[in-house]
Steps between C-alpha positions, in 0.01 A plus 500: 500500500799730550540528121218754489725751679743485205237616248527873413261709705332668203410160351346386829297822522376459144399139565346593835286771341403259222384241756299755699334629180295176468312561826195669350461244223522206743249656742262544207550130406350341814176308440305503827725627780398814689746780584574355845546152354737636237692677774527175696620294203751764396633541853505124573728426205700818557557400865652165402707655221648765734556241775690278254707797386588586860610145576707480183678829579531491880478122556516418874502870591157563344300503824763721665488747207120522524515557876777759461274717285300563818214747525608706194488182289151413628380859451651508151326173420169635628528812284598296196210259559260794466647564154443135403135526606456830315656354183245219467198718576621781274556262208143372541342845517675711237709456186848349517639817341354715780657279767852485357509870413398583857753251643777672304447817711682334792815709440285812525346394831849416623598864453187621684536266799876556509432871544259450792665209684868521413524879452639450148485808282284499190690634200340707225501192273330294770236769549428505125483118496255496791278754324511298176422171675210649693365643173518158335326331793230768505428446129457125553289538813271757334434251220428227756187686615356433154641151445413376851857411591552756776525235775770312309703816441484604865602151613788507248634817665561297816771301319756778434414668833561180698819435304624847591418439867696176475804688369468747789519202738808371317672838516428528870647149546790494254615152601157349433509197269199537271464133409357403841257793468380352170465162675285659773287670231432168330409344835264783595317503167460121511328544837280780364394276213415207729294716738312697232433227241158334521655170395832355390360284223667585169493370146823355364518793260480756782763313702734513202429873453579548870832323450584724204404809696693401812820353354599614148322836523552611861787293647726508193418869448579603858813287529645635175424861596634447851836369375523717189449824697817437702734560206298735277518883513187673633430675167506169314274329756228759453504462123524120489209464743279657231514160330201390708312821424547467124442125459208439741237685289641333188432145622132566583456686172651219289344205684181642655424799277490736799534853364491780762352844422729754335505700822683212670781515248509879524526490879736202486723675249529801730588270793769320298645839400512594869670171594761533224571861600527398867750228406742770387464705817862516621399639840313192614639233727612167358217253456479239774602142436215265581 
């Protein structure tokens, strides 16, 4: 398993974004499972994939590494689990394009929360990027009043906000190992799914979709991004992570003929412009390694 650390970071980030981009299409491909059942299946397979990864990397020290993450690791896992819940419900209540465009605003929310909680200054470029991103989100949310997808768009906003809170936790605890936090997140969401699902009876098709959603899409995506971020410059990370944003709407358009309103692409285009501009902000702190 150590060979993965020898792969260039930018390739891992590209592959990680590519894996994550299939999330919307796979969620749309379930036959009978409800949102909570999808969350359970996704988290169940993700939990075992992350556990296996931990044991392959840390071997006999795995339990010790998980315990060493302490309260920050548990809190980080709890915050991340909220993003996992929001992802499934957002994908089922608005277009895939809306969700991934909104998710891509995470670098913008990082600047906002960094200002309030870490006293980091907001540069002129960051201020412009925040204004652009908020404009793009406003355009998409205004359209959602007509299309009936307002709930999905609001839920989607929880994903970049929770991610930004997670990064604040990491920056306050610089020695925090993020992999155990991911493990806790998978455990928490599995519990949510068990408690909230009316039943745990699934068709073979839905079980297979849950495997695809939990292992190739989520586990492979997170692991590649986690490792790739360690050796990739911050500017490059921001740009390469747009892989998910660009490919996710493509898959549902090609395979499911899901075509969002033009306002979604207008708002999404403005958000992408803001993210690209923010990537070249030389005054920002280095991106965290997950």
